[in-house]
N, C-alpha and C positions, 0 to 999 in steps of 0.2 A: 573904830571909827571908818578905816578903809573897807572892812569887810561887810559892814552894815547893807549897802545898795545891793550887794549879791544875795545876802540872806533874805531880804526883803522881796526881791523878786522871786526866789525860791518858795517862799510863803504863799505870794500872789499865785505862782503856777500851781501851788499844792491846793490850793482854795477853788482856783478854776477846775481842775481836775476832779475834786470833790464832788463839786456842783455839778460837772459834766456827768459823773456817775449816777448821781440821783436823777439828773433828767433822762439819761438812757434808760433807765428801769421803767419809769413812766411812760415814756414814748414807746418802748418796746411793748409794753401792754395795751397801749392804744392801737399801736399799728397791727397787734395781733388780734385783739379783741373788739375794737370798737369802742365809741363812746357809750353807747347802750348796754351792750354786755358787759363791759366793764363797771359800770355803775351796779348791774344787776348781780355780778358774781363777787365783788369786792368791796366789803365795807369799809369805811373810812379807817377804821383802827387798823383792819389786817393790811391796808394798803398801804398806811404810816409804819407798820412795822416791816413789812418785806422791803419798802424803799430805804428804811432806816438801816435794816440788816446788810442790805446790797452796800449802801454807801458806805457803812463802817468797814465791811469787808475791802471794799475796793480802796478806800484810804489806807488800810494795814498794808497792804498788798502794795501799793505806790510807795510808802515809805521804806519798806522793807527791801525792794529793788532800786531805790535810790534814783528814782527818775529825774530829780533835779539837779543834777551836777551838770548837764548841758545846757547849752545856749540856745534859745528858740532860734536866733537868727541863723544859727548854724545847723539846725535840724537835718538830720541825713536818714540813710537808710538804717544806721545803726540805731538811731533813736526809733524809728518806725519797728523795728525790730522788738526793742525795749517795751514799746506800748502793746506789741502784738502777746508779748509774755504776760504783761500786767493785765490785758483784757483776760486772758485765757486761765490765768490763775483767779482772777477774781470771778469769774463764772463757776469754775470747778469747785473754788471753795464756798461759795455762796449756796450751792445745792445742799450740801449736808447741813450747812448753817441753818438755812431755812427749815428743812426736815425737823430737826430738833423742836422748832416753835409751831409748826404747822401741819408735818407731815405731809407736805406739797399739795394740801387740798386746793382746788381750784387753779392749780399753774399749770398752764398748757406746756407740754413737752418742746414744742417748737419755740417757746418764749426764750429760752436759754441761747439757741442760736441766733435769732433776731437781736437778742440784747448784746451779744458778741460784736456782731458788725455795727449795731449803732453805737456802743462803748468806743470802737475802735476809731469810729468816725468823729464822734466828738471830741476824743482826745487828740486825735492827729490831724483834723481840720483846721482848726485855730491855729496850730503851730505852723502848717502850711502857709495859710493865708497870711501869718504875721511876717514869715520869711520872705515871701513874694513882696510884700509892702515896703518892707526894711531894705531890700534889695533894690526895688523900683526907687525908693526915695533916695538911696545912695548912688545910683546911676544918675538921677536927675541933677543932684549935687555936684558930682564930678563934672558931669558934661558942663554944666554953668561955669564951674571952676575953670575948665579948659576954655570955654568960649572967653571968659573975662580975662584969662591969661593970654590968649590968643596961641596956646600950644598947639603945635600940629602933632598928630600921633602918626607914626611911620607905618605904612602897609608891608604887611610881610606875607608871604606864602609858606604854608608849614608842610614839612615833610614828614609823613607818618600820621596814622590816625588812632594812635593808642593812648594811655593813660597821660603821656606828655603832653599831647596837642589838648586832652580835656583840660588839664591843670593850666596850660598857658591861656586858652581861651578864657576860662573863667576869671584867671587873674587879671586879663586884659578888661574885662567886663566890669569886675567888681573893686579895681584898684586904680591908683594914679599910675598907669604904666604907659610909656611912651611908644607903644606898639599896638597896632590892631591887626587881627588876622583877616585877609581877603579871601582866603580859600585854603583848602588842604588837598595833597597830594597823599595817595595811598597805594598800598600793594595788594589790595584785595578788590578785585574787580566788582564784587556784590555790593561793596559799599559806594561806589561811583553814584552821585546824584543824591545821596543820604546827607543829613546835616549835622552839626554838632554844634549845640548852644547858638544856632542861628548861622553857623559857617557851613558853608556848601562844601562836600567832598567834590572835587572837580575832575578829578581823573587820577590815572595811574602814574607811577613815576615816570614811565615812559613818555608821558604826554606832557611833559614839563614845558617844553617850546610853545605847543597849542595852549595850553591853559595861561601862559604868561601872556601870550597874545591876545587871547579872549579878554583878560583881566584889563588888559592897555585898551583895549576897544571900548571898555565900559568905564573909562577913566579910574581905573582900581589898579593900574599898573604897581606890582610889589616893587618894594625897594631892596628887600631882604629874602633870601632862601633860608628858612629855618629847620634844621633836624631836631625833631622832638623826642627821638629814642636814643639810648646810651649804646644800644648794642647791633647797630647797623653795620652792615659788613664793610671792610675797609675798601673792596672793590666797588660797592655802590657807591660809596662817598667820595672816591676819586672821579667815578664817571658823572656825579652830580656837580662836584666841583669843576670839573672841566665844561660841562654844558651851561653851568650858572655863569662861569667866566666869559663863555661867549655870548651869553645875553646882557652883560655887565652887570651881574646879579653877585653881590658878596654872600659867600656861603657862611652862615652860623649855625650855632646849636645853642640849646638850652643847658644851663648849667647842671653838671652832674653833682648829686647829694655830697661828694667831696668838696665840691666847690664851695659850698656854702658856708664859709669860714665867719661871716659877720652876722650869721642868723639868718631867719628867713625873709629880712626885710630884701634882700637883694635876689631872691630866688628867680624873678623873671627878667633878670639883667643877661640877655643873650651875650654869648661869648663868640669870638672868631673860631673858626675850624683851625685846629692844630695839626700838625704831621702827625701824631698819635692817631688822631680820626680818621686820617687818609691811609693808614697803614693797620688799623684795629680789626678786631674780629669780633663776633658775637661771642660774649664770655661764657665760659662753661660753669654751670652750678656744681660746687665743689662740695666733698664730703668733709664738711667742717668738723663733726665729732669724731671723723675718723683721725683728721690731723691731728686734733687734740690729745685723743687717745694714745696717739704714737709718740707725742713729745711730753705732753704734761708730765712734770715730776722727774723728767730724766735728766741724767747728765748729757749734754750734747756740746760736741766739738765742731767748729766750723774752720776748715782750713783756706787761706785766702779772703778771710774774713772782711778785709777792708776794699775788696774789689768790688766791680758793679753787681755781679752776681752774687759773691759771697756776702755783701753789706745788705742786698736785699733778703737773703736768707736769714742774716741775724735778725734783721727786724721781723720777717714772719715768725721765724722760730721763738722769738722773744714774747710775741703774742700768745702763744700757746701755754706758756707757764712752764718752762724748764726748770729744774731745781738749781741746774749750774749751766752757764753757758761760757764756753772757751771760744776764745777769738784768737786765732793763729794767723800771723801775717809777717812777711817779711820787710814791708814798708813800715817805718816807724810811723810817719806822718798819716798814712791810711789806717793803720791800727789804733793811733790817736782820735782820730777823726769818728771813726764808727764807735768808740768806746765812749767818746764824749755825747754822741747822739744817743747810744742806748742807755746812758744814764738819765737823761732827760725823759727819754720815751717810757723806761720802766724803773725808776729809781730805786725799788725793792727788789730788782731781781739781782740774785748772786751773779756775778759774770768775773772774768779773769782775762785781760789782754795779755797776749804770749807773743813777744817777738821770736819767729820761728821759720826756718827755711825748710820745706818738705824734702830738699836734698840731704839734709842733716840727719843721718839716721840717729844718731845719739840724742839730739835734741827733740826728734819726734818720741823715740822711746821713752825719753824721761818724761815728757808729757804725759804719754799714755800711762805709765806707770805710777806717776804722781796722782793723776785725776781721775783714772778709769773710767773715762766717758762710756756711755751706753750706746751712743748714735754718734756718727760720723759723717759730716758732709765737705766732701772734698771739692773744693772749689779752685784750690790754687792752681795757676796754669801760666805759662806765657803764651798769649793767644794771637798776638799781633802777626799776622803772616809775613810782611816783609820783615820785620824785626828777627823771627824766629829763622828765617831764610839766610840772614846774615849772621845768625848766631846759632848755628844748628846743634852743637854739642850743648850748648845749655838749654836750648829748646828740648833734646832727647833728654837731660837730666832732669829738668823739672817735670815735664810732661809724662815721661814715661817712668823713667827711675824712681822719681819722686812719688809716683800714685804707687808704684810697687812697694816702696819703704812703708807708706801710709797703710797700704793694704796688710803687709805682713806684721806691722805693728798692732793691728785690729784683731788678727787671729791671735797674736800671742798674748794680748791683754783682754780676751774675750769680748771683744765690742758685739754689740747683738747686731748692728746693721751699719754698713758703709755705703753711701752714696756717690757716685762719681759723675761728676758734671762733665759731660763731652760735646761735642761739636758736629754738625753736619758735614764739616770738611774732612772728617774721618773717614768717610765714605769715597772709595776711589782717589785717594788724596793726590793732589800734584805738588803739596810742599811739605815741608818738614814738621810745622805745627800740626797738620791733618795727620800725618804718618805717626807722630809721637803720640798724639791722642789716641789713634786707633790701636796702637802697642798698649797704652792703658786699658783701653776697652778689651783688649783679647785676654790681658792677664785677670782682671776682674770678672770676666764672665768664666775663665778657667778655673778661678778661686772658688766662684759660685757654685760650679757644677762638681768641684771636688768636694764640697760639704767642709766640715770643720767648725762648725759652730757660729760663724758669722755670715750674716745674709749679705750678699754684694748687689747692689741695684745700680746699673748704668743707665743716665737719662740723657739723650742726644737732641739737640735741637739746634736751631740756626742763629741768626743775627738777632740781637736785642738792641731796642732802639735806647739811645742815650748812653750806652756803655762807653767807656773812654776809649777814643782811637775809630768809634765806628763812623758811617758816613753821615748820619744825621747831624751831629754835633761839628764834623768838619765842615757841611754844608753851610751851616747856621754861622758859624766863623768866618767863613769865606763871603757870605751874603753882608755879614756886619762890616767888612773891610771893603765893601764895595765891588767885589767879584775880581776875577772869573770865578766860577764854579768850576771844578776839575772832575772830570769822569774818566775813568780808564778806557772805556770802550762804549760804543752806542748801542750794543746788544747784551750788555752784562745785567744779569738778573739777581735778585736774591730774595731769599727768606727774612720775614721781619716778625717780630714779636716783642711786646713790651716786656720790661724787666719783671714788673708786677707779677704778670700772668704766667710768664716763664717758670718763675720760683714757686707760683701756687701750681702750677702743674708737675714741678719737680717733687714737692712734698705730696702731692695727692700719688704720684707715681710711687714715691717711698712707701706710703701706706699701703697700696696696692701689692708691692713686692714683699712686704711683711705679712700682710694677711692672707696672701695666696700663693706662699714661697713655692710650693711644689709646682703649681701651674706656672709659674714665671721663673723658674729655675734656669740659669744661665742667660735669659733673654736681655735684649736691650730695649729700654723704653724710649719711643720717638715722640717726641710732641709734634701733633698735627700744626703745621707752619701756615697752612692754608695755602694761597695762591701766591708764587713768587712776583715780584716786583720789578720792574725795569727801571734801573738806576737813573737812567737820563729823564724818565718820565717823572720820577719823583723829584729830581732838581728842577725841572720846570715849574711843578707844582709848588714847590718850596719858595721860588721866587716870586710867584704870583700870590702866594699866602701873605709874602712881605709887601705886598702892593706894587710889586715893579712887574715888567714885562721881560721875559725871557729873549737873550738874542739882541735886545734893545738896550734895556737900563743893564741888564747884567748878562756877561758873556758865559757861555758854556764850552769849555776846551776839553777835547779827549786826549789823554797823555799816553796811553797804551796800556796793556796789562803788564802789572808788575811781577816780579820773581815770584813764582809759586801761585799765581792767582788763576783762576778758573772763570769762564763765561758765565756759568751756572753752577749751583750747588745741587747736591743730591741728600736724601735724609735716608734713602734705603739702599744697599748694595744689591746687586742681581741675584745673590745668594741668601738674601735676607727678605724673603716675601713677607709683607706686612700683614699682622694678625690683630683685628680689634680687641679691645680690653672690656668692652662695656662702660667704660668710662669716657665721656666726651672729651676731645682734645688728646687723648692718649692712645697710641698704638704701641704694639711691641714687634721686634724684629725676630725673625726666625733664628734660631741658634746655628752658629758656625761653630762646629767642634774643634777645640783646642786642647792640646796636652799641657797640661799645668808644669809638668817637669821640665818639659823642653822649652816652654816659654821662659820659665825661671832660668834655667841655664842660658839663654840666649840673651835675657835682660843682664845677667851677670856680667856676660862679654861686652854687652853694650854700655854696661855702667863703667867697667875697667876700660874701655876705649875712650869714653867720654872725659874720665877724671884725668887721664893720661893725656888727653888733648890730640888723640891719634884719630884724624878726623876721616881718614880713608877706612880704618876698621870700623868705625862708628856708623859710616853710610853703609857698608857692607852688612852690617848687623841689623840696621835699618829694613833694608831691602829684603833680607832673610824673614823678619818677623812680619813684614806688610808687602807681602810681594806684588800686591796692585799698584803701589807707590810709583808714580812715574815721573816724580820732581828730579830737578837738577841743581841741588842748593849749592851755592859758591863756598868755598873753602873758609871755614872758621877760623878767627885770628884771635 
């Protein structure tokens, strides 16, 4: 009962197309021959036979191509292509069929071309007219409903002239949406003055102020500035945010596909701009097949699996179908949390949560021997600069010695690939955290250069948004408490990247490292972090995102640099000139040669000093391994 209206409409459409096919043949003959010659050359019997054969051929083609699964009201270019295929096949099949009956006597050769155009027009024309009439009736109905309800639609100025703007405008014109587009800004000068569904492209991004003033003079002042593309550069978004704020315009964006949790009904509810939009960058197209090929069916171990980076590694690795996923984590609560999440995300995936500290050589060896992972992603680390400055021996033990323990175990148990997660703080370090990570880098580089069956890939990047203890969650907590927001120095800058993007690029770098081992042997992959962001500027923008005024509603105070902090971070050392990889978002640092045996001996001495709590010896060993280290950590207690 429910399906009968759909079936009857399909039958009506089929009957319509069949009649149009017959009319197209007759009309084509008349156009080609004229009335007098048509009556002279074609007997009624031959005309009926040819028309019948053409109609039968067309009907068979229409059914075989399943033209009636679409809805006329939503006819699109896809439907037009289907009709074109149908008309072409009909004419091509009709020729040999008619030849069998008439040997094509009295059939003008040009008739077939004429018939193709006429058939296509008679099939597509009614569909186009039907859609226009239905859309017009719907527009009038919605307009009457708005007038009766007194609903007012919010005028918005769109930023971007791509597919997002097209979808938004069509949705506002065809649906009960509370917004109406009054203009568009574009990045392409050639588009200025053109229109999109009746909405004019008024200027370039740089002309925001002039466009808003012009619209206001016409009584069309926008009340929102709406970003219509997902991949706007963070620098552009920050600039638009500041300029829109000066104009009193809230900056919003269209929802991303991942935001549509409640179905397509909420697709045109614009969202407030978030801090991720201010710091985001155009997304890199990833080699998904390469990632899946690296991980699918493999036994994979992730250390630090409950941390910010480690947990995202677990999520993305689990999506690639490993045969077994081992979660190694020192924190019971963090391990429990990611294990529970993974159970919901992939209930059928074989996984094993393991409480383990990378400083415990016996435990790491036990895990490797028992489960023989093929891939190891080493994310376990102590990463908070002030914490490690106050606890330098533990920082060295975890970040340097712990990495060495995992790397040695990989060699001993024939792991195919170990990926080390490093940091931009390892470049010209001024703190123990950065210096200890540089030691880890050096050891893995030396192991990779020495060969031995295991491939070592090191990936270095800067700050990630939303990680525990990072500046964005801190600012959000301070905002919620009513301020003040604390910034260490007015000139401090940092690189930022979302956790998801960082991990995607880590996996892409791992794939590159395995696929082109000889080319990238001993090199460090460095993620392109874009442009550094001034922290005080970020603080002010976050205050405005919350609807408050910097220095009036929320104070910003400068607390001074903390021990080990730098005003700015670097991602390459002077002796590591960057080299492109051919993959967007990923560079490689040139090799800084290291002797594996010498580094191993120095790490032995460092481990002995750390485990015996000999601070002076540990710092001496640290400076010997990382001569560019310029910090002055306090004595460990």
